[in-house]
N, C-alpha and C positions, 0 to 999 in steps of 0.2 A: 522564425519560429524556429528555435528544433522540435526534432521529434524521435525520440529510441524506441526499438521493443525489442523485448525479448520471447518466447517460449520459450518452459523449462520445464523437466519431470514431475510428477508428484511425485517426490521424493519431500523426507527429512531432509537433505544438504540442496538443493533447491534453495533455501531459502536462505541460505547465505551467499549462495549463487548470485542473484537476485539482490543484493545488498552493493554487492560490490558490481556488479551490470550499473546499479540506477549511480553509485555514491564515480565510480569514473564518468559511468554519461556526465552528468552534470559537476563533475569537477575538469570534465573536459570539452564544456556548452561555448564556447563563443560567446554567447551575453552577456555571461561573469552572472551564478548562481553564488548569493555570500555562503559561507563555507558555513552558518548556522542553517541553513534552508536546508542546503545535502544534507548537514547528521540530520535535522529533521522528515527531510524523506525518503532515510534511510530507513529511519526507524520506523514507518508508516509500513515505508514496502516487507518490512521483513513483518510486522506485527498483522497485517492482509496478507500477507501467500503464508505465516503461520496458522492462519484461520482459515486461506482456503485448504488446508491439507484435515484441518480438527474436521475441519464443518462441511464438507462439500464431498462431492466426488472425486478429488481430482487425485485422492491417494490410490484411486479404482486402479487395477495395471492395466497400466497405459495410458495412464490418465496424466492431464499436462493441466498447467497454467501459467497465462502470462503477463508481461507488465508492459504500457504503454507506457513512455513518462514524454511529456508537448511541455517546452519552458522556452516562453516571451521575456525579455530584460524585467520587468516586476509581476513574474506566474511565473507558478509550475502547473500543469494538473496535471495526474497519472492516475490509469484504469490498472483494477489488478485480478482481470476476467479467470474466474473458478468454473472448477464444474457444477451442477446440479447441485446442491444441497441437503443433502445426507435423509433432512426428518424436509417436510414439502411444504410449510409455511410459513421455514426459516425466514427470517431473513436478518442483515447485521447488524445489532440493535448495541446498546450499551447497558453491561452487565449493570447491576446495582449490585458491588460487592455488598462483605460482609463488612460490620460495625466495629468489628477487633483486627479485619483486616489480615486471618489468615488461610484467608480460602487462596491457594494455591500460581490462578487463573481469573479470566476475567478480568481485569484489565485491559485490557491488550487496547478495547478499542474507545476508552474511556481516554488510554493516552493517545492512541487519533484523534479524537476529540482535541485535543488538550495541542496535540499541535500542529495544527489544519484548520483554514479556514473559514473549508467548510467540508463535506463527504456523503456519504452514501449509496446510497447501493444501483447499482448500474440500473438504469428505463429498459429493460426487453432483451435483458441478458446477465446469467449471472457473472456477482461480479461485485465490484465494489468502485468508489473512484474517488480521486482526496483532489483539493486544490490549497495550493499559500502561495497570497502574496506577499513582498513587501516593499517595501520605499521604494517609485526608480533617484534615483543619482539623479542629483544637480547639477547643470555643465557649465 
């Protein structure tokens, strides 16, 4: 198993830094993560980091978020730890976008839902976890 971890400041530029971090880490991973999985993880981390900045106290002065990715030969498990939610009982959920598709936001977690095997709120912490599985290669 390979594990990488980073903590970034709660700034908009950190979303791109988080994407670059996970992409470089997965491409360098000795277990051989498929390109399509690396691309999916890149998008998922981007969405979760963006949500951390928009919906939690991560963006407050001195705020941070962290990204952790664990990789095995057939799975990537990731976590984005964030600040406390801006609204007390707010939990991450898939937003039901308007039928006309005119809303400017609200599609991020729907994308996360489509790209991952499973995702959800971290128990006992602020943030979101995700899991992506792929078939192991036959030898």
